[in-house]
C-alpha positions, 0 to 999 in steps of 0.5 A: 847689564852693562855700564858704559866706560870711558873706553867704550866705542862712541857714536856707534849709530854712524858706523856700519855693522861690520865696523861695530862687530870689530870695535863696539865695546872695545878700544885698545887697553889704556894701560898696555895698548893691547888691541885684543880685549883683556880677559879679567878672570878675577873672581873678586875685586878689591873694594876702594872704600869702606861702605861704598860699593865699587862697580866690580865686586864679584864676577858672578854679578859683573865682570869687565870682560863680560861688560865688553861683550854686553856692550857689543851685543847691544850695539849689534842688535841696535839697542836694548839691554843685554844679559849673557848666560852660560848657555842659550837654554839658560838665557831662555829659562831666565826669560821664562822665569820672569813669568808668574803662575797662571801666565800663558805664552803663545808660541809658533808651531815649531820651536827648538826641542829644548824650548819645548822640554823647558816649558813642558817638563819644568815650567808647567809644574809652576803653573806657566802654560803655553800653546802653539799657534799657526803664525802664518796668518793674523786670524790664527794668531788671534785664535791662540791668544788668551786673557792671560797671554803675556808673550807671543814667542816665535823663532825665525827661521824655525829649527829644524824646518826653516819656516820663516815667521813674518815679523811684520805680521806678528808686530801688527797683532802684538800692537793690537793685542798689547802683548809684546813679542819675543824672537828667538833669533838664533837662526837669524843673527843681527847681521841679517835680521834685526828683530827690534826694527820690526817691533820685537820687545825682546831677542834671545840668542844662543851665542854658541851658534852664528854669533860666536861661530867657532864650535868652541863655546856655550853661551846665550843672551837675552836682549830687551828694550823693556827696562823692567824686564831687563832688571828682572833678568839681571836679578835672575842672572846674579841669583841663579849664577848661570853666568858666562865666564870671562874666557867664554866672553872673550871667545865670543868677542873675537868670534863675532868680529867675523860674523858678517863674513861667515854669514855671507860665505855659508849662505852662498855654500848653503844655496849651492847645496840646497840646489843640488839636493833639490835634484836628487830623486831620493829626497822628497823635500828640501827646506832652505829660505833662499830657494824660490820654491820655499813657501816663505821665500818672499818674506825671507827676502824682505827680512834677511840681508846678506843671504839666508844662512848656512842651514839646509834641511831635507827629508829622505824618501827612505825611513829605514834606520838601517839604510839611514845609518848607511847613508850617514856612514857613507857621507862621513867616509867620503867627506869632511862632514861631521855627524853631530848636533849643533850648527853654525860652525866652521865644520859642516855638521849633519844632524838627525833631529828625530834623535837629537834636537827634537828627541824630546817631542812626542813622535806624533807631535814631531811628525805633525810638524813634518820632522819625520824619521827621514828628516836631516839638518845640514849646517854647512861650514867653510870647507870647499863646497865641492867636498861637501857635495861629494860626500852628499852625492856618495851618501845619497847614492847608497839609497838609490 
C-alpha cells in the first residue's frame, strides 16, 4: 500500500499513458538529482523517535523503491490500491486467501494452469470452492452463480487459447448479482485495456510478463478499488512475506517505461505471424484476437487499444510426440526462437502448454478446452519478423 510523498508526480489525470509510464511515482532524487529511481536495499530503517513509528521500519512491510512502483501501477491502471508480490501466483494466492471456508468463486472456462492448481490442489483443502462457467453469455454466467459466490473471476485474453471475455457483459451480471468481478489482466496490460473502466473491482497482473517485459524478473500485483480488500491483502503481504525485492521493483520501474512501445511492436509482429500461420495446411487452428476470423474479434477491437498483443496460439494437425519434437528442433535450429515457458519477452518463445503452463490440468479437461496434444503458444519478441517466419516455415515444412 503506497503513501504519496512530496516527490510524487502531481496532477496525473491530465497526462497520457506514455507520460505516466515514464514519470508516475518518480521525480529526480532530491539529494543527488539522479533521474533513474534510487534503489533502497536496506532491510531495516533507523527510527527517528522512541515510541513513534516511522513510515519505513522493515522492508518486508514497506520499502521506498517498492512504493515508487506501487504508485506507478496505480496511476497506469487508473486508480485503486496496489500491492506487489514476489510472483504473479503469490499475488493471486493472497487474493484468494482473503476468502473464508465455504466461499465460492466462479471462473471463466479457461484459466492459467497455475490458477487451477492453486484452487484445486491447495485452497480446496480449506473449504474454498470454485466452478467454471461459460462467460460468453449472460444466461450461462447466471447458471454458475451460487448463494455463496463471492467473486466472478475472469482472464482476458485467456491463456493459452486467447478467448476474449466481454468485460461489459461481466459488469452487467456483476452489478445485477451484487457480486464483484476480478480480472487477471496479465495478457491485457493497462496500455491496451483498463479493467476498472468496465467496472472491475480488482485487477491482478503477473508483472513478469508485459509490464516488466524483459524476461528478468518474477513479480505480481493486486490492484483493487475495494478499500477493505486492499487492507486485507496488505496484511497478508506483510504476514506471508511474499514481497518483491527492491532490485526487482527497480527492474519493473525501468521496464514498464517502454510498455506501450513494446506492446505496439509485438502486436504488429504477431498479426503478421498469425496471418502467415493461417495459410499453412499443417495447422488446423490459429488463435489471435487481431484476426478477423477470431470468434471474439469485435469484442477485442472494443476492449483493446494499440493492438492485440504478442501471443499467437495454434494447433498442429500432427499430434505425434516424435514429429512434434522434430518440428520444435527444426524451429530452434533455423531461427532465434527459444523453446521455453513464459511470454512477453524481447525473445520470441515457443511454448507447449500440454507439458508446460497447463500440465496440471487433467488431460480430459485440457482437451475439452481445445488444448490438444498439437497445441502450441508463440510469444513474439523484438526480432525481425522475417527471421521469426523463416524458423516457423522450416519447422512446419518437416510436418508436410
